[in-house]
Phi, psi and omega in degrees: 000127183276152180245142179270355179289135180294140179271136181292144178273346183227120180274135177302143184288131172264122183299139181242131181238085182297138178277150177294142180218150176241152179154181184300311185289326176295318177296321177299319179293324176298316180296317179297318178299313181298316182292312183294317178293322177299316178298315184295313186281330188262336185305317181298343184266358178284130181264151179212116184283112178250003182112174187289339186258006184231155179295149183257023176268130187298316180237116185211130172257097185271092183292325183297319180257007176054056179225152172234122181250132176222096185052244184274358183263135177235121182252127178265164183304322182284355178256030182297345179299336175295315179295317178299319178297319178295322178294320177296319178297321178297318178296315179295323176297321177295319176298318182297308183293325178292319179295325183273317190229020178072210187272056180293329176299313181295322186282339188233318190240355177298134179306322179298319179293316183297311182288327175296318176301317180295317180293321177295322176300316177296317180299316179293322180295323184270316188259347181104180181284190191308307185298320179294321180290323177296316179297319180294321179296319183278345183286154174292158180295133179215175179299319181296315180296317179296321180295315180295317180296316181296320178297314180298313181295326179295315178295317176304316182295320178296318177297319181294319178296318178297324179294311178294322179294321179296325182296317183291339179292343177285347186249003178204165177300119189301309180299320180294315180294323179299319178296317180293327176291320180293328180264008177061032178246011180292153179295154182303326182297327178293315179296319180296317179296315178299319180297315181295313182291326176297313179297317180297315180296316182297317183283312184293315183281331184264323190240333183260319173044252185295341179291330175299318180290320187282326188246330187259327183273131180280346189297322178303331181273339179272333188301332182300328179284339182269341185254156176213178182300344179273352182290134175280118181216167180289126183208164182254129177281088186296323182298334181265328186273338184263151351287139182271162177166154182284334180276129180274093180246164181296132180090356180284154178281179182284338181286125179260012177055044182278348179068014179298320181296325180285320185291336180265351185287123179290345177263352177073026182255168177251108184296341181289347177277002179101185181293134183224149181299328184287342184289126178256011179051046178283344174072010176295331177293332176294314178300316182295316182291319179299322178297319179293317180299322178297321184286332180259006175076029178251155180293148178292170173097011175299319168245130188199170168284118181206161177267136181297335180291342181271351185300309182294323179295317178293323180297332179269011176083010179266150180290149177288157177294149179297155183301319183298330180291331177279323183282317182266088175224176191304316184297312182290325177295321178296313178299318180296319179296316179296316179298317181292319180297317179294319178298315178297320179298319179294318179296318178298315179296326180293322184277337182262355182293146185277155176273351175230145178216160179213149171231148183234126178234110179292142175274113189258011179230089004274174180293320176212164179235134176258118180282175185295332179270007179093356179293136179261128183238136169249147182243138181226142171261115182251123176259124181249128182249121178251107181271001180283160181276009180219157177298142180229148174269123179251133178254127182252136172207176181222160175230145180196160177286342179251168180279118178224150180240145183244142176217147182251135179292133175089358180206147178274351181263170176259019180236146178221158177262121178256124182299156181296136175053043179220162173257130184243127179265122181235128175274132185236137177250131175240127187227156176229131180292159183302330182274352180279139180303329182295335182292333182246015178256136185299312183222132177230127178284140176215165181225123175276138177238142172232137182230132173284115186298327183282308185270340183081002179291142185231156174215157182214159174217138178274150181210178180236135173257127180257122178261183180272093184294137180268000000 
């Protein structure tokens, strides 16, 4: 019977209180959390000596000077293709790992998962394990409940402030910004960024948790296109566990319906119901189930990383296909090849890029100027980029099939000093005498050359000289 009542698009959150669990995957998640949080919080404080004219922060996004520094690599605004390439590699890597191992990114390294794990650890440390937290949630408000909640929220807030504070250190010199924050002299944008990220971390990690994954993140809905029956993912061996029940009778399955897998799940789902969008394949249910199997004398692996294509084969008593056969298949090999090609291309581009560059923009208003002696002059704005850590002398000249002369504004020489790690704008005059064919020719091709006097490195740009057409 159909109902005319509108169905809600958003289900009210049911609080989830994951139980503590021990095991291989839980320990792996602890290590991943420690490493990722360590990288996030400590990276801005790593120093890297680039010379007297450059910042000494190893990783820095310098918005003021439009530069990105990563240890010995310096990315300029016009080299954004490096960032685009890294983003494409990250996307392909996500496709690769999802195709091979399911949502391992979500279960282990996603920031939402890492900070939620940290917040749950704090919650368990202050309020107790699952049963104690459930009792506290259902209890009436009292001094003890208020004290525990306030303590928990305070620690959450401190973690959130540290998270927002660490982020802004990537955009300015960390020690200098830390002093300005401590003395309340930091720019408003720093305070605003810290405030927004603090609020986001506090709310997402403390109160929304699995709802961020279920409602805000698009990946749970995209993953179906990345996975297939050959993908290794967390699953329940139904053929072995059913029929389940607490009573050990003849013909019963290995599952004793203890709900351990459900009680440790941070998403609050039952993996025995099959593959679900909410599952982030964190594998905590594997640790919980293996512990129960050990205690009742049954073999491990009732819940495990397995391919759905092996279920029927295992149910018929046949061995599952080896792991490499699931991982090394056409889709994953294709993703790996694409990922590798882009990576090799970026490395190649990084090593062949020049330390000097130039752009040429002709001044077209007017197209040419006729001097009093009949000489025809064209004007060009030449931008010279010096990527070296020291000032360099650049020599400018041109080549053409016709006779043309070059002159630099502000100097009688054809050489200029370009400051280290800066772009220098130089106005250049190219002229043809009245008796030169270029003076009466509509268009003459020419090529500007710039040479680093110290290193001998050269760069060029083609341009057009416009004469007085007859």
